[in-house]
N, C-alpha and C positions, 0 to 999 in steps of 0.2 A: 635570442630566438623569439619570434613572435608567438602569441598564444595560439594562433591558427596552426603554425608549424608544429608546435609542441603537441597540440591535440591530434593533429594529423599523424604524427609519428606514433603517438600512443595508440591510436585507433587503427593504424594500418591503412590510412587513406580511405576509410569507410565509416558510414554512420555507426555509432556505438550501440545502436539498438537493432535496426533492421538490416544493416550491412550494405545499404545503397551507397554508390560511389559518386553520384551526381548531386550538384547543388548543396554541398556540405557547408555548414556554418557553425561557429562556436555559439554556445548557448549557456549563459550564466545560470547557475543553480543556486537560487537564493533560499531563504533570506540571507542578507549580509554577504552576498557574493562580493569578492574583492578584485575581480577582473583577472584572476590567475587560472591556470589550467587545473589547479587542485580544486577549484570550485566551478568547473565548467565541463560541458560535454560537447562532443562533435556530433551534430545531428543533420540529417537530410531535411529538406523543406517540409516534407510530409510529417515527419516526426516532430520537428520544431513547432509547426503550426498547431498540432494537437497538444503538445506539452504546454505551450503558452496559452492555449485556450482560444486562439483565433480561428480554429477549425473544430468542428465536432469530432468527438472521439470515434474512430472506426475500430471496434474491438478485434476484427479479423486482422487488421494491420498489426495490432499489438500482440498477436500470437508470437511474434519475435521475442517477446520477453521471456518465453520459456528457456531461451539461451542467455539473453542479455542480463536477466536478473541475477545470474550467478557470476557476473563480472567481479573482479577483485578491486575495481576502481570505485571509491566511495561516491563520487557524484553520479556515476551510472547507477549504482545501487539505490541512491536516493530517488532519482527520477523513476526507476523501475517500481519502487515501493509506492510512490505517489500515483503513477499511472494505474497500477493494479488497484489501488484504493479508490480510484475514480471510476472503476467499472464493477460496482458491487453486484450488478445483475448477471455478470458472466461467471458461471460456476468454475471455469478453468482459472479465471483471475483470482477468485476467492481461494481456491485450492493452492495456487502458487503462492499467494500472499501468506497462507497458513504455513507453508514450508520454508518460506524465506527467513533467513537469519541475518540480522545486521548487528554490528557492534553497537554498544549502547550510545556512543556519541553520534554515530551515523544514523541510528534510528531517531534520535532526538532531532537531528537536522532534517530528516525526512518528514517527521510530524510537524515541525515548526513551519514548514512551507506548504502544508496541505491547505488547500482553499477551504475556508470555514464553511462555504456554501455547500460543499459536498456532504457534510455531515448534518446540516440543518437547512436544507432547501426550503422547507415549509414550516420552520420553527419547531420541529419535533426535537426535543432534548431527551436523551436517554440518561437515566440516573440509576445507580446501584441502590442496594437496600439501605445504605446510609446517606443517600442523597448526593454522592460524588458523581460528577458528570462523566459519562463514558464517551470515548471516541473510537472510531474504527482503528483497529490495530492494537488496542489495549489488551492487557492480560487481566482476567478476572478469576476469582476463586469461588467455587460453589459453597454455599453456606448450609446446605442440607442435601440429603440423598434425594435424587430425582429419578423416578421411573420413566424411562424413555419409551414413549408409545411407538409401537411398530418396529422397534429395534431389539426388543427382548433382552435389555440389560438395564442396570441401574447405575446412573452416574453418581459416584460417591462424594459425600461431603469432603471438602478440602481439595478436590480436583482442580488443577489450574487449567484454564481455557485460554490459550494464547491467540493473538491476532484475531480478535472478534470482529464481526461485521455488524453494523446497525441495520435493523429493519426500518426502512425509510419512512413508512407511513404508520408505524406503531411504536410509541416511546416505551412500551413495556416489554418489547422483545428484542433480543440480539441473536446472532447466529455464531456458532463456534464448533470446533471439532473436538469430540470426545470419543475415545476408543476407535479412532480412525473413521468416525461417522460424523457428518455435518448435521447438527441439530439446532432447533430453535429453543432458546432458554429465556424464561421470564426474568426481567431485571431484578425483581424483588428477591430472587434466590441467589444473587451473586454480590460479591464485594470486589471493588477495584483493588488490584494488587499493587 
């Protein structure tokens, strides 16, 4: 059976992200894609062009990830993670990325293929208190109690903050979710987990 047929059967003859049924094509999910269905997705032209970077990302189109991100198919999970990571200015994408759980090897695959330019467009490098480089999606631990302005609570030392986002124009700030609230945290008060 061809890869196209295998993917078509798995996806029910529809794009694995938006559900479109026209102009479907297999798309390898690298790095190290081996040309098999286990490392590929079936995507419509609109999704494929935005995934590959040949077209600008349309955040409204990717609202479909609210459903697709929960797929049990690893390459679909990987692409969903990467696309959500490429839309840091969209609050719904950051929130979905915060909720998304991937197996350890699937998360490593997703992070391995993230375009390095998404984290360092302008050379801004985020580092924790010990100088370890931080990336979007990392987990950090607070190294001291932090009073959260405007939220009326204190984020306690030792709290794990998962799936952080990087503040693009400020190397000393990251964003993360603590007590179900998205807050800005100074990198000097966190260590990479």
